[in-house]
C-alpha positions in Angstrom: 0.0 0.0 0.0 1.4 3.4 -0.9 2.3 5.6 2.1 -0.7 7.9 2.9 -3.0 6.0 0.5 -5.4 3.2 1.3 -6.6 0.7 -1.3 -9.9 2.7 -1.3 -8.0 5.9 -2.1 -6.2 4.2 -5.0 -9.5 2.7 -6.2 -11.0 6.2 -6.3 -8.1 7.3 -8.5 -8.6 4.3 -10.8 -12.3 5.1 -11.0 -11.6 8.6 -12.1 -9.5 7.4 -15.0 -12.1 4.8 -16.0 -14.8 7.4 -16.1 -12.6 9.7 -18.2 -11.8 7.0 -20.8 -14.7 4.5 -20.5 -17.6 6.4 -19.1 -20.0 4.0 -17.5 -20.6 5.7 -14.2 -18.0 3.8 -12.2 -18.4 4.0 -8.4 -16.2 2.8 -5.6 -17.0 0.6 -2.6 -13.8 -0.1 -0.7 -11.3 -1.5 -3.2 -14.1 -2.6 -5.5 -15.0 -0.5 -8.5 -18.2 -1.2 -10.5 -20.4 0.2 -13.2 -24.2 0.2 -12.8 -26.2 -2.1 -15.0 -23.2 -4.3 -15.9 -21.3 -7.3 -14.5 -18.0 -5.4 -14.9 -15.8 -4.6 -12.0 -12.2 -3.6 -11.2 -10.5 -4.6 -8.0 -7.5 -2.8 -6.6 -5.4 -5.6 -5.0 -1.7 -5.6 -5.0 -1.1 -9.4 -5.3 2.4 -8.8 -6.7 3.5 -7.1 -3.4 6.3 -5.2 -5.1 6.5 -1.9 -3.2 4.6 1.3 -2.4 4.5 2.6 -6.0 3.1 -0.7 -7.3 -0.5 -1.1 -8.2 -2.2 -4.5 -8.7 -5.5 -4.4 -10.7 -8.0 -7.1 -11.5 -10.5 -6.3 -14.3 -13.4 -8.7 -13.8 -15.5 -9.1 -16.9 -18.2 -11.1 -15.2 -18.5 -10.9 -11.4 -20.6 -14.0 -11.4 -17.6 -16.0 -12.9 -14.5 -14.3 -11.7 -12.3 -17.3 -11.9 -12.5 -17.4 -15.7 -13.0 -13.8 -16.6 -10.6 -11.8 -14.4 -7.8 -10.0 -16.3 -4.8 -9.6 -13.9 -2.1 -7.0 -14.2 0.3 -5.0 -12.1 2.1 -1.7 -12.9 4.2 0.8 -11.1 4.3 4.6 -11.1 7.5 6.7 -10.9 6.7 9.8 -9.0 7.7 10.4 -5.4 4.2 11.6 -4.5 1.9 8.6 -4.0 -1.1 10.2 -5.7 1.0 11.1 -8.8 2.6 7.7 -8.8 -0.8 6.0 -8.7 -2.0 8.2 -11.6 1.0 7.3 -13.6 0.5 3.6 -13.0 -3.2 3.8 -13.9 -2.4 5.7 -17.1 0.1 3.0 -18.2 -2.4 0.3 -17.3 -5.1 2.0 -19.4 -2.8 2.4 -22.4 -1.8 -1.3 -22.4 -4.0 -3.7 -20.5 -7.0 -1.3 -20.4 -7.0 -0.8 -24.1 -7.0 -4.5 -24.8 -9.9 -5.1 -22.4 -11.9 -2.2 -23.8 -11.4 -3.6 -27.3 -12.6 -7.0 -26.1 -15.8 -5.3 -24.8 -16.4 -3.0 -27.8 -15.1 -5.0 -30.7 -14.8 -1.8 -32.8 -11.0 -1.9 -33.5 -10.7 1.6 -31.9 -8.8 0.7 -28.7 -6.5 -2.1 -29.7 -5.7 -4.4 -32.6 -7.0 -7.9 -33.4 -4.6 -10.5 -34.7 -5.1 -13.9 -36.0 -2.8 -16.9 -35.6 -1.0 -16.5 -38.9 -0.3 -12.7 -38.3 3.4 -12.0 -37.6 2.2 -9.6 -34.9 0.0 -12.3 -33.4 0.3 -15.3 -31.1 0.3 -18.7 -32.9 -2.8 -20.7 -32.3 -4.9 -17.9 -30.8 -7.0 -14.9 -31.6 -5.2 -12.1 -29.9 -5.9 -8.5 -28.9 -2.8 -6.5 -28.5 -2.6 -3.5 -26.2 -0.4 -0.5 -27.1 3.2 -0.4 -26.1 4.2 2.3 -23.6 7.4 3.2 -21.8 9.7 5.8 -20.3 13.3 6.6 -20.0 16.1 9.1 -19.8 19.0 10.0 -22.0 19.5 9.7 -25.8 18.4 6.0 -25.8 15.3 6.5 -23.8 13.0 5.2 -26.6 15.2 2.3 -27.6 13.3 -0.5 -25.7 9.8 1.0 -26.6 10.8 1.0 -30.3 12.1 -2.6 -30.2 9.1 -4.0 -28.4 6.8 -2.2 -30.9 8.6 -3.5 -33.9 9.7 -7.0 -32.9 6.5 -8.4 -31.4 8.4 -10.8 -29.1 5.3 -12.6 -27.9 5.1 -14.3 -31.3 8.5 -16.0 -30.9 7.9 -16.6 -27.2 4.7 -18.6 -27.9 6.2 -22.1 -27.6 7.6 -21.2 -24.2 4.4 -19.3 -23.0 2.0 -22.0 -24.3 2.6 -24.5 -21.4 1.9 -21.7 -18.9 -1.6 -20.9 -20.2 -3.9 -22.1 -17.6 -7.3 -21.1 -19.0 -9.2 -22.1 -22.2 -10.0 -18.4 -22.8 -8.9 -14.9 -21.8 -5.2 -15.5 -21.0 -3.5 -12.2 -20.3 0.3 -11.8 -20.9 2.2 -8.9 -19.6 5.7 -8.1 -21.1 8.0 -5.7 -19.4 11.6 -4.8 -20.4 14.0 -2.3 -18.8 17.7 -1.6 -19.4 20.5 0.7 -18.6 24.0 0.6 -17.2 24.2 -2.1 -14.6 20.4 -2.8 -14.9 18.5 -5.4 -17.0 15.0 -6.6 -16.4 12.9 -8.9 -18.5 9.6 -10.1 -17.2 6.7 -12.1 -18.5 3.6 -12.6 -16.4 0.8 -15.0 -17.4 -2.6 -14.2 -15.7 -0.7 -12.2 -13.1 1.9 -14.9 -12.2 5.5 -14.5 -13.1 6.5 -17.1 -15.7 10.2 -17.9 -15.3 10.8 -19.8 -18.6 9.2 -17.1 -20.7 11.0 -14.4 -18.7 14.4 -16.1 -19.3 13.6 -16.5 -23.0 12.7 -12.8 -23.3 15.9 -11.8 -21.5 17.9 -13.8 -24.0 16.5 -12.0 -27.0 18.4 -9.2 -28.7 16.5 -6.2 -27.3 18.6 -3.1 -26.8 20.6 -2.5 -23.6 21.2 1.2 -23.5 24.8 2.1 -22.8 23.8 5.2 -21.0 20.6 6.5 -19.5 17.6 4.2 -19.0 14.9 2.8 -21.2 11.8 0.7 -20.3 8.7 -0.6 -22.0 5.7 -2.6 -21.3 2.7 -4.1 -23.2 -0.1 -6.5 -22.6 -1.6 -9.1 -25.0 -4.9 -10.8 -24.4 -5.3 -14.3 -25.8 -9.1 -14.3 -26.3 -9.7 -17.9 -27.6 -7.9 -20.6 -29.5 -8.3 -20.2 -33.2 -11.2 -22.2 -34.5 -12.9 -22.5 -31.1 -15.9 -20.6 -32.3 
């Protein structure tokens, strides 16, 4: 929990962003955010337990069936101020995970892209919705990792390693995060909120740029909706 902020406080900040970008009259009850007349909900719950600037979010598509319809993600803000850090985290979540989920709900192609199994940007064997790539950094190479993640679509090549870790028949969410700089290198793949060591190691071994100075980080989220041919 961020110093000075309760989970309820952070849920209020999340609801503000949801109402700005996906206006359904979201309201807050404790850590639970819901929209009237729907079965949608968002729960603020930091299951990753990764520090005060870290935000865990569960987007529940059907509150009557949370086990199979919850989209898990976690994201961190950068600011020293806990409110600003939370706003930064929510903004990154909306750009990546949120855009994929909203596209799943609307199916208009406005929030994120749809990719079939054979698409080089897709995930073999699955219909995939890909959220945007976002990132941050400092120095002349601050955009290096963002540009690599945007152009190389590593989830496609990671598919054989990721596939054994998919534990649901539908709606598997995959977070990809990379960060590099002098003396620092992070490569993380999470499947349905859980760190996946084999896929993270495979991502780390790829030829993504390691800035020689400054810092560069990027993240994205891909949602595997259903196996191709399932419907």
